[in-house]
N, C-alpha and C positions, 0 to 999 in steps of 0.2 A: 488598544486592540483587545478584542474579547477573548476570553480564555479558550473557548471552543476553537476559534480560528488558530490560536497558538498551538493547541494540541494537534489539530489537523496538519498544520505545517510541519510540526515536529515529526509526526508519523511519516509524512511524505518524504522528508529529508532522509529519514532512516531507511525507508524502502529503496531510495536511490542508492544510498550507501551500501546496503546489503546486496543489492543486485550487482553493483560495481565490484564489490569484494568477492562475492560467491561465483559469479559467472564470468568474471574477468572481461567484462565489456567496458567500453569507454563510458564516461559520464553522460555524454549526450545520448547514447543508446539507452542507458539505464533510465534517464529522465523521460525519453520518448516512450519507453515501455510502461513506466509508472503512470505518466499523465494521460496515456491513451487506454488505460485499463478500466475494466468495470470496478475493480477494487478501488481505484482512485475516486470514481463517481460515488461509491458507497461510503467511503471514508469522509468525503466532502459533504455528504448529505447528513446533517446533524440529526435528522429523524431516525436514522438507522442505529445511532448510538455507537457505531463502530469506532468513532474517534476516542472512545473511552477505553478501548482495548490497548494492549501493549503493541508496540511496533513489531515485535517478533511474531506475535499472533497474526497480525495483519499481513506480515510478510509471508507466512505460511499460506494464507489465502491467495496472495498474489502468485506464489509459486504454483499452487494448484490451478489457478486460472491460466497461467502460461502453459502448463502441462496439459490441461484438459480442454482448454479453449473457452471455458466459461467459469463463473464464480461458483464455488461449492463451499458452503459453510458447514463444517463438521460439527456434530454434537459435542458438547463439552462434558 
């Protein structure tokens, strides 16, 4: 398996875990939220480079997307 795919899968797993722990939703709902998000699309697209970021950073993007209804990448 290529390293980019491994990094992407690791981030996705962490996003599901964070949602499950923070929002107290079941695993299936957390997976549904992650896999149907714009954040998932962007992390999966290696051209964006988002797979290089930490899972906690990407989780903040996902939370913003859930709250705002779209993906907002804040300046660092």
